[in-house]
N, C-alpha and C positions, 0 to 999 in steps of 0.2 A: 178614693185615694188616701183619705185620712187614716182609714183602717190599715192600709198597707204601710204607711209611714210609721204610725204609732205602734201598732201591734206587731206586724211582721218584722219590720226593720229593727225596732228596739229589742224585740225578743231575740232576733238573730245576734245583735251586737252583745247583748247580755250573755247569751250562750258562748260567744267568742271570748268574753271575759272569763268564763268558767274554764275554758281551754287554756287561756293564758295563766290563770291562777294555778292550774294543774302543772304547767311548766315551771312556775315559780316554786311550787312545792318540790318538784323533782330536782330542780337546781339547788335548792337549799339542802336537800338530802345528799346530793352528790358532793357539795362543797362543805358538808358537815357543819351547818349552822342552823339555828332555829328559824323557821319561816316567819315567826312573829317579828323578826327584825325587819323583814320586808313590809309587813302590815303597818308598821309605824313609820316607814320611810316617806319622805316628801321631797319634792324638787327644790323647794326654797323654804326658808324658815317661816314665811308668812302664808304658806299654802297649806291646805288640808293634807293629812297623811293619807296613805293608800286606803285604809278602811273608810274614812270619811268621803273620799272620792267615790268609792263604790256605793256607799249609802246615798250620796247625793245623786248619782246617776240613776239608781233605782227609784228614788223619790221623784226625780224629774220625769221619768217614764210613767210611773204609777199615777202621780198627780196630774201630769199633763193629759193622760188618757181620761182620767176621771173628770177633770175640768171641761175638757172638750165634749165629753158625753153628758155633762150636766149632772154627774153623780158623785161629786167631790165628797159630800157628806157620808157616802157609803164606802169610801176608799179605806183600806186597812191602814192603821196607824202603827208605825214601827218606833220603838223606843230608842233606837240607835245605840244599843248596848253590845253589839257584836264586838268580840275581842279576839276570836280565833279564826283561822282559815275556814274551818267547818261552818262556823256561824255566818261568816260573810258569804260563803257559797250558798247557804240556805236562804239568805236574804235575796240573793240573785234569783234562785229557783222560785221563791215565793212571788217575786215580782213578775217573773215570766208567766207563772200560773195565773196570776191576777190579770195580766194583759190579755192572755188567751181567752179570758171570759168575755171579752168585748167582740161584738160582731160589726160588720159594716153598718148595719142598721143602728147600732149604738151611737154612731156619730152623725145621725141624720140632723141636719141643721147646725152642725158644729162650726162650720166656717163662718156663720153669721152670729153665733152666740157671743155675747159680751162676756169677757173673762176679766175678773179682778183678783187681786191678791192684797192682803193687808198692807204689805210694804209699798204698794203703789199709791197709797194715800188717796183712795177714791178714783183713781184713773183706771181706764180699762183698755183692752185691746179686743178686736174681733177674734174669733176662734182661729181664723186663718193667720192673722198677724201673730197671735200668740204662738201658734205652732211653728211658723216660719222664722219669726224674729226672736223667740225666747226658748221654746221647748227643744227644738232640734239642735240649735247651737249649744245650749247649756248641757244637754245630754252628751253630745259628742265631746265637749270640753272635758267633762269628767271621765268619760271612757278613755279618751286619748291621754289624759294626764295619768290615769291608772297604768296604761301601757307604758308611758314614758318613765314613770317611777320604776317600774320593773326592769325596763331596758337599761335605764341609767345605772341600776344596781347589778347589771351583768346577766340578768335572766336572758337566755338565748331565744328570744322571740323576735318575729319580724312581721312584715306586712301581711304575709299569708295567714299568720295567727290572728292578726287584727281583723282582716277582711273575712276570714273563715272560708268555708266551702262555697264554691260557685256552682250554679246550676248549668254548667256548660252542656251543650248539645253537640252530638257528632254532626259533621257536615252531611247534607242530604245527598 
């Protein structure tokens, strides 16, 4: 189940972000303004801009997977220097490629693994607590905020863009 949540679900949502960013680029072109305006947009003065929201969503997915698999030291390090739409799309694509390198077996024992982070001052969570209480909500917070920034700025995206394609089946 951890593989499904971390790899499949996060990869899908990051792919949906790419679709939403394509809509933002199209919208900026139609309205004749530089898409960089949207990349610097934020919902409130004390919140991250769109680029940082995406960087954080990518890091949450990447480091969440690595910590759960016990391979944090091997996780790629990003310098957070993305400044253009192309660069932030590449960041998303790189994160998805990294996630797809994990198998279900990569997460053997992950639910019980003790997870720590420097900012937790020596405290820890079980892998399951870490995934359910931290990784999933934090990932979706930043993905949803990215969507909200674009929607707030007029980009014509909706729930279908956010949710992406569904694997509907025809009735039997």
